C-alpha positions as CSV (number, residue, x, y, z in Angstrom):
1,M,-21.8,-8.9,-26.2
2,P,-20.1,-11.0,-24.3
3,E,-21.4,-13.0,-21.8
4,H,-19.4,-11.2,-18.8
5,I,-20.9,-7.9,-19.9
6,P,-24.5,-6.9,-18.9
7,A,-26.8,-5.3,-21.2
8,D,-27.0,-2.5,-18.6
9,S,-23.3,-1.9,-20.0
10,V,-22.0,0.7,-21.6
11,G,-19.7,-1.9,-23.5
12,I,-16.1,-1.9,-25.5
13,I,-14.7,1.4,-25.1
14,S,-11.8,3.2,-26.8
15,P,-10.6,5.9,-25.0
16,K,-9.3,9.1,-27.3
17,V,-6.2,11.7,-26.3
18,Q,-6.7,15.4,-27.4
19,R,-3.5,16.8,-27.6
20,F,-3.4,21.3,-26.8
21,D,-0.9,23.6,-28.1
22,E,-2.3,26.6,-25.7
23,P,-0.3,27.2,-23.0
24,L,-2.3,26.9,-19.7
25,T,-0.8,29.0,-16.8
26,L,-1.2,27.3,-13.4
27,R,-2.4,28.7,-10.2
28,S,2.0,28.0,-8.7
29,G,2.2,30.8,-11.8
30,R,4.2,27.3,-13.8
31,I,3.6,28.0,-17.5
32,L,2.7,24.3,-19.5
33,E,3.4,25.1,-22.8
34,S,1.7,21.7,-24.0
35,Y,-0.2,18.9,-22.8
36,E,-2.7,16.1,-23.7
37,L,-5.8,15.3,-22.2
38,I,-7.3,11.3,-21.8
39,Y,-10.7,10.8,-21.3
40,E,-13.4,8.4,-22.8
41,T,-17.2,8.9,-23.1
42,Y,-20.5,6.9,-23.6
43,G,-23.6,7.7,-25.5
44,E,-24.9,10.4,-27.9
45,L,-24.7,14.3,-28.1
46,N,-27.4,15.6,-29.7
47,A,-27.7,18.5,-31.8
48,D,-26.5,21.5,-30.0
49,A,-24.7,20.1,-27.1
50,S,-27.1,20.1,-24.5
51,N,-26.9,17.3,-23.2
52,A,-23.8,16.5,-22.2
53,I,-22.4,15.3,-18.8
54,L,-18.7,15.6,-17.1
55,I,-17.2,13.7,-14.7
56,C,-14.4,14.6,-12.2
57,H,-12.6,11.6,-11.0
58,A,-11.6,11.4,-7.0
59,L,-7.5,10.7,-5.4
60,S,-6.5,7.7,-7.7
61,G,-9.6,7.5,-10.6
62,D,-8.9,8.1,-14.3
63,H,-11.0,8.1,-17.2
64,H,-12.1,5.4,-17.5
65,A,-15.4,6.0,-15.0
66,A,-17.4,2.5,-17.3
67,G,-17.2,-0.1,-19.2
68,Y,-15.0,-2.1,-20.3
69,H,-11.7,-1.7,-22.3
70,S,-10.9,-5.7,-24.3
71,M,-13.3,-8.8,-24.5
72,E,-10.5,-9.7,-21.4
73,D,-11.5,-7.1,-19.2
74,K,-13.5,-8.6,-16.2
75,R,-13.4,-5.8,-14.3
76,P,-15.7,-2.6,-16.0
77,G,-14.8,1.2,-14.4
78,W,-14.4,2.8,-11.4
79,W,-18.3,4.0,-11.8
80,D,-20.1,1.3,-14.0
81,S,-23.0,1.2,-10.8
82,C,-24.1,5.0,-12.0
83,I,-23.1,5.0,-15.9
84,G,-24.6,3.5,-18.3
85,P,-28.4,2.4,-20.1
86,G,-30.7,2.4,-17.9
87,K,-28.5,3.1,-14.7
88,S,-28.6,6.8,-12.9
89,I,-26.0,8.9,-15.3
90,D,-28.2,7.0,-18.3
91,T,-26.8,6.7,-21.7
92,N,-30.0,7.0,-23.1
93,K,-30.1,10.3,-22.7
94,F,-26.7,11.4,-22.2
95,F,-22.7,12.1,-23.5
96,V,-21.0,11.8,-20.6
97,V,-17.7,12.8,-21.0
98,S,-14.6,10.6,-18.1
99,L,-10.7,12.6,-18.3
100,N,-7.5,12.0,-16.8
101,N,-6.5,15.2,-14.7
102,L,-3.6,16.4,-15.6
103,G,-0.7,15.4,-13.2
104,G,-2.5,11.9,-13.6
105,C,-0.2,8.8,-14.8
106,S,-3.5,7.1,-17.0
107,G,-2.9,8.8,-19.6
108,S,-2.7,13.1,-19.2
109,T,0.7,14.5,-18.8
110,G,1.8,14.1,-15.8
111,P,5.1,13.3,-13.9
112,T,5.5,10.1,-16.3
113,S,5.0,12.2,-18.9
114,I,8.1,13.1,-21.2
115,N,9.5,16.6,-20.5
116,P,10.0,18.0,-24.0
117,E,13.0,20.0,-22.1
118,T,15.3,17.3,-21.6
119,G,13.5,13.9,-23.3
120,K,12.9,12.5,-19.9
121,A,10.2,12.1,-17.9
122,Y,9.0,14.6,-16.3
123,G,9.5,13.3,-12.8
124,P,9.0,15.6,-9.4
125,D,9.6,18.5,-12.3
126,F,5.9,18.4,-13.5
127,P,4.5,21.8,-12.2
128,I,1.9,21.3,-8.9
129,V,-1.1,21.7,-10.0
130,A,-4.2,23.1,-8.4
131,V,-8.3,21.7,-8.6
132,R,-8.6,25.3,-10.5
133,D,-6.3,24.6,-12.8
134,W,-7.6,21.1,-14.1
135,V,-11.3,23.4,-14.2
136,R,-9.4,25.7,-17.0
137,S,-7.7,22.4,-18.7
138,Q,-11.2,20.7,-18.6
139,K,-12.9,23.3,-19.9
140,R,-10.7,23.2,-23.1
141,L,-11.3,19.9,-23.6
142,A,-15.5,20.9,-23.3
143,D,-14.6,23.9,-26.1
144,F,-12.9,21.5,-28.2
145,L,-15.9,19.0,-28.4
146,K,-18.0,21.5,-28.7
147,I,-19.6,21.8,-25.6
148,Q,-21.0,25.1,-25.0
149,Q,-22.5,24.4,-21.7
150,W,-22.5,20.8,-19.2
151,A,-26.0,19.8,-18.6
152,A,-24.4,18.4,-15.5
153,V,-21.0,18.7,-14.2
154,I,-20.9,15.6,-11.4
155,G,-18.0,13.8,-9.0
156,G,-17.2,12.2,-5.6
157,S,-14.5,13.7,-3.2
158,L,-11.8,15.4,-5.0
159,G,-14.5,15.6,-8.0
160,G,-16.7,17.2,-5.8
161,M,-14.1,19.7,-5.2
162,Q,-14.0,20.1,-8.9
163,V,-17.4,20.3,-9.4
164,L,-17.6,23.2,-7.0
165,R,-14.7,25.6,-9.0
166,W,-17.3,25.0,-12.0
167,S,-19.7,26.5,-10.9
168,I,-17.3,29.3,-9.5
169,Q,-15.0,29.5,-12.5
170,Y,-17.9,29.1,-15.7
171,P,-20.9,29.4,-14.0
172,E,-22.6,30.3,-17.0
173,R,-20.9,26.5,-19.2
174,L,-22.7,23.8,-16.2
175,R,-26.6,23.9,-15.4
176,H,-26.6,21.3,-12.5
177,A,-23.4,20.5,-10.3
178,L,-23.7,17.3,-8.4
179,V,-21.5,17.3,-5.0
180,I,-20.8,14.2,-3.9
181,A,-19.2,13.3,-0.4
182,S,-16.9,16.0,-0.4
183,A,-16.5,19.4,1.2
184,P,-15.7,23.1,0.9
185,K,-12.0,22.8,2.0
186,L,-10.1,19.5,3.5
187,S,-9.9,19.9,7.7
188,A,-6.8,20.2,9.4
189,Q,-7.3,16.5,9.8
190,N,-7.3,15.6,6.6
191,I,-4.0,17.5,5.6
192,A,-2.5,15.7,8.3
193,F,-3.1,12.6,6.7
194,N,-2.0,13.8,3.4
195,E,1.1,14.9,5.0
196,V,1.8,10.9,6.9
197,A,1.0,9.4,3.1
198,R,3.4,11.7,1.9
199,Q,6.6,11.6,4.5
200,A,6.0,7.9,3.8
201,I,6.7,8.0,0.0
202,S,9.5,10.4,0.3
203,K,10.9,8.5,2.7
204,D,11.3,5.2,1.1
205,P,15.6,4.9,0.1
206,D,13.9,4.1,-3.6
207,F,12.5,7.3,-4.2
208,H,15.2,9.0,-5.0
209,N,13.6,12.7,-4.2
210,G,11.2,11.7,-7.4
211,R,13.5,11.0,-9.5
212,Y,13.7,7.2,-8.8
213,M,12.3,6.3,-13.1
214,D,16.1,7.4,-13.8
215,H,17.4,4.6,-11.0
216,G,14.9,2.4,-12.8
217,V,13.0,1.7,-9.2
218,V,9.5,2.2,-8.1
219,P,9.3,3.2,-4.2
220,K,6.7,0.8,-3.4
221,A,6.9,0.5,0.3
222,G,6.4,4.2,0.5
223,L,2.8,4.0,-1.7
224,S,2.1,0.9,-0.2
225,Q,2.3,2.1,3.4
226,A,0.3,5.0,1.7
227,R,-2.1,3.4,0.2
228,M,-3.3,1.4,3.3
229,L,-3.2,4.9,5.6
230,G,-6.0,6.1,3.0
231,H,-7.9,3.1,2.1
232,L,-8.7,3.3,5.9
233,T,-10.0,6.6,6.3
234,Y,-12.2,5.6,3.2
235,M,-13.7,2.7,5.3
236,S,-16.0,2.4,8.8
237,G,-15.1,0.9,11.4
238,D,-18.7,-0.5,11.1
239,A,-17.8,-1.6,7.6
240,M,-14.2,-3.0,8.8
241,K,-16.2,-5.1,12.0
242,E,-18.6,-6.2,9.2
243,K,-16.2,-7.9,6.7
244,F,-13.1,-8.5,8.9
245,G,-13.8,-8.9,12.7
246,R,-10.3,-9.7,14.3
247,D,-10.3,-12.7,12.0
248,L,-7.4,-14.5,11.9
249,K,-5.9,-16.2,8.9
250,A,-4.7,-19.5,10.5
251,D,-6.3,-21.4,13.5
252,E,-3.6,-19.8,15.7
253,L,-1.4,-16.9,16.4
254,S,2.2,-16.8,15.2
255,F,3.3,-14.7,18.0
256,S,5.8,-12.7,15.6
257,F,5.1,-9.0,13.6
258,S,3.5,-10.7,10.1
259,P,-0.4,-9.7,9.2
260,E,-2.3,-12.6,11.2
261,F,-5.7,-10.6,11.1
262,Q,-7.2,-11.2,7.7
263,V,-8.0,-7.2,7.8
264,E,-3.4,-7.1,8.0
265,S,-3.3,-9.5,5.3
266,Y,-6.5,-7.3,3.1
267,L,-4.3,-3.8,3.8
268,H,-1.1,-4.9,2.7
269,Y,-2.7,-6.9,-0.7
270,Q,-4.5,-2.8,-1.1
271,G,-1.0,-1.3,-0.8
272,Q,1.1,-3.8,-3.0
273,K,-1.9,-3.7,-5.3
274,F,-1.3,-0.2,-5.3
275,S,2.2,0.7,-5.6
276,T,2.7,-1.5,-8.9
277,Q,-0.5,0.4,-10.7
278,F,0.0,4.1,-9.5
279,D,2.9,6.8,-9.6
280,A,4.4,7.8,-6.9
281,N,4.7,11.2,-7.6
282,T,1.4,11.8,-9.1
283,Y,0.0,10.5,-5.6
284,M,1.8,13.0,-4.4
285,L,1.0,15.5,-6.4
286,M,-2.7,14.8,-5.8
287,T,-2.6,15.0,-2.5
288,K,-1.3,18.5,-3.2
289,A,-3.9,19.8,-5.0
290,L,-6.5,18.2,-2.2
291,D,-4.7,20.6,1.0
292,Y,-5.1,23.5,-1.1
293,F,-8.5,23.8,-2.4
294,D,-9.9,26.4,-1.3
295,P,-12.5,28.4,-3.6
296,T,-13.0,31.1,-0.4
297,V,-9.2,32.3,-0.6
298,D,-10.3,34.6,-3.5
299,H,-13.1,35.6,-1.8
300,D,-12.0,36.6,1.9
301,G,-12.3,33.6,3.0
302,D,-16.4,33.6,2.5
303,L,-18.5,30.3,1.2
304,V,-22.0,32.3,0.5
305,K,-20.3,35.3,-1.0
306,C,-18.0,32.6,-3.7
307,L,-20.6,30.5,-4.3
308,S,-23.3,33.6,-4.7
309,Q,-21.5,33.2,-8.3
310,A,-23.2,30.2,-9.2
311,Q,-26.3,30.3,-11.6
312,C,-26.3,26.4,-11.8
313,K,-28.1,23.7,-9.3
314,F,-26.8,22.1,-7.1
315,F,-27.1,18.4,-5.4
316,V,-25.1,17.5,-2.2
317,V,-25.1,14.2,-0.8
318,S,-23.1,12.7,1.9
319,F,-23.0,9.5,3.6
320,T,-24.0,9.2,7.4
321,T,-20.3,7.2,8.4
322,D,-18.0,8.9,6.1
323,W,-15.6,10.4,8.7
324,R,-13.3,11.7,6.0
325,F,-15.7,13.7,4.2
326,A,-18.3,13.4,6.9
327,P,-22.1,15.0,6.7
328,D,-21.9,18.0,8.3
329,R,-18.8,19.6,5.7
330,S,-22.3,18.5,2.5
331,E,-24.5,20.8,5.2
332,E,-21.2,23.9,5.1
333,I,-22.0,23.8,1.6
334,V,-25.8,23.3,1.4
335,N,-26.5,25.9,3.8
336,A,-23.7,28.1,1.9
337,L,-26.1,27.5,-1.2
338,I,-29.3,28.4,0.8
339,Q,-27.8,31.6,2.2
340,A,-26.5,32.8,-1.6
341,D,-30.5,32.1,-2.4
342,K,-29.2,29.1,-4.5
343,D,-31.5,26.7,-6.0
344,V,-30.4,23.0,-4.4
345,S,-31.5,19.6,-3.3
346,Y,-29.7,17.9,-0.2
347,A,-29.8,14.1,0.7
348,C,-27.7,12.2,3.3
349,I,-27.6,8.8,2.5
350,A,-27.6,5.7,5.2
351,S,-25.0,3.8,4.6
352,E,-22.5,1.4,6.6
353,N,-19.5,1.7,3.7
354,G,-17.9,4.6,5.4
355,H,-16.6,7.5,2.2
356,D,-16.5,4.7,-0.1
357,A,-20.1,4.9,-0.2
358,F,-20.2,6.8,-3.4
359,L,-18.6,4.4,-4.8
360,L,-20.9,1.5,-4.5
361,P,-24.3,0.6,-5.5
362,I,-26.4,1.3,-2.5
363,P,-30.4,1.0,-3.8
364,R,-31.1,4.7,-1.9
365,Y,-28.2,5.8,-3.3
366,L,-29.1,5.1,-6.7
367,D,-32.3,6.2,-6.7
368,V,-32.1,9.6,-5.3
369,F,-29.7,10.5,-7.9
370,G,-31.5,8.3,-10.6
371,A,-34.2,10.9,-9.3
372,Y,-32.3,14.2,-9.2
373,M,-31.1,12.9,-13.5
374,E,-34.3,13.2,-14.1
375,R,-34.3,16.7,-13.3
376,V,-31.2,17.5,-15.2
377,E,-33.4,15.3,-18.4
378,G,-36.1,18.0,-17.5
379,D,-33.8,20.7,-17.9
380,I,-32.0,20.0,-21.9
381,P,-34.0,21.6,-24.2
382,A,-37.5,19.5,-24.9
383,C,-36.5,20.2,-29.1
384,T,-33.2,18.7,-29.2
385,K,-33.9,15.5,-26.6
386,S,-34.0,13.1,-29.5
387,T,-30.9,14.8,-32.0
388,S,-28.0,13.2,-32.2
389,I,-25.0,14.0,-33.7
390,G,-22.1,12.0,-32.6
391,T,-22.4,8.3,-31.1
392,T,-20.5,6.5,-28.2
393,E,-17.6,5.2,-27.9
394,G,-18.1,1.4,-26.9
395,E,-19.3,-1.0,-29.3
396,L,-22.2,-3.2,-27.3
397,S,-21.1,-6.5,-29.4
C-alpha cells in the first residue's frame, strides 16, 4: 500500500455508474425519463445481503466517502474518518454503499448532464428534486444491488433528512436509522441563509439565469460568496476564535478593504476553491431540497404521527456548538420517536467544532458511533455474518 494511504483505509476505489431507464416521477410532478447514479462500495456483501449500509451525503457531499481514487490522490473521501477496516463503520463487517444524489455534479444526472431532448446541458432546466425523490432513486439502486433491507441508513445534516425519509417512505427496507446533526425540517433562519446564498449566485453577472455554460463562464464570485456564508454557519464562534482569533496576515494594518485578517483570507480561499469544484445550479437545487424538506406535510404537520410509520431502530446524534442544526432540533426527533414508542438512542457530543463536527474524528463521537454500530452488527442474522458473495471495489495494494 502506498505510504500515504493508512492501513485502516479502504484503499484505491473505483466508482461505478448505473443507468436507470424506468421514468422517475418527482414530487414536483416533473418526470425524469432516465438517469444515472454514480456510487462507490466498500467491504463485502454477505450471502443474503443483510450487512449493507447506505451512506446519504449532505449539501456539497458526493459518492466519494472513503478511500482514494488514485495513487496520486492526497486526500481521502469526505467521511474517511468513519468508514474503513476497524473504524466506526467497519468495512470488515459491513458492505457500504455511497452515492451522489440526483441533481449532483459529481457524476449522477444533474444540471451539468446532457439533456437528451436538447443535446445540451440541462442547466436550469433540470427539475428541482425533493428528499423523497432522492430516497426513491436510492431504493432503485438498492433493488439493482439486490439489497432488500439495509442494515442501516446513515447520514449527517441533509443526509440525516434522507435517513428520516427512508424510515417513513420504505419502513420495511431498513433495520437502523442513524440521524446525525440534522433536523425534522429547516428553521426560518436556515431557510434565510439558503436564500441569501442563492441570491449571491443568481445576482452574479456570469450566472445568466443559470445558462452560464452556454456562455462559457462560471458565476465564481456568487458561488464563492455563497460558500463563504455557508462555511460561517458550519463553524462555531469558539472554533473560529481558536483557529483564527484576530490574527493578521501581515504585521501592520493596510487601511484598505483587502483581506487583512487570517479569517478573511481563509474564507476567501474556501470560497474560491469551491467555486471551481461545484456547480452553481446544483447548489441552488440542493438548498431548495433542504428548504422543502418537511416529512410531516403528509401527516397534518404531526411529527409523532409521521414517525409512527417507522419500523426501524434509531440513533440520533447532535453536537453542543452546532447552531445551524442545534441539539434541540435533534431532540425534537428524539421526543417524537419516544412518543411514537420507537426504539431510539441519543447522544449529544461536546464539541467546539459547530456543525462541521459530524465530519471530524472526535474521540467521544467515534466511540458512541462505533458502539451503536456494534448493535447494528448484532442485528445481522448470525448465519450470514461470515459468508460473502461480493468484494469491495477497492484495491489495497
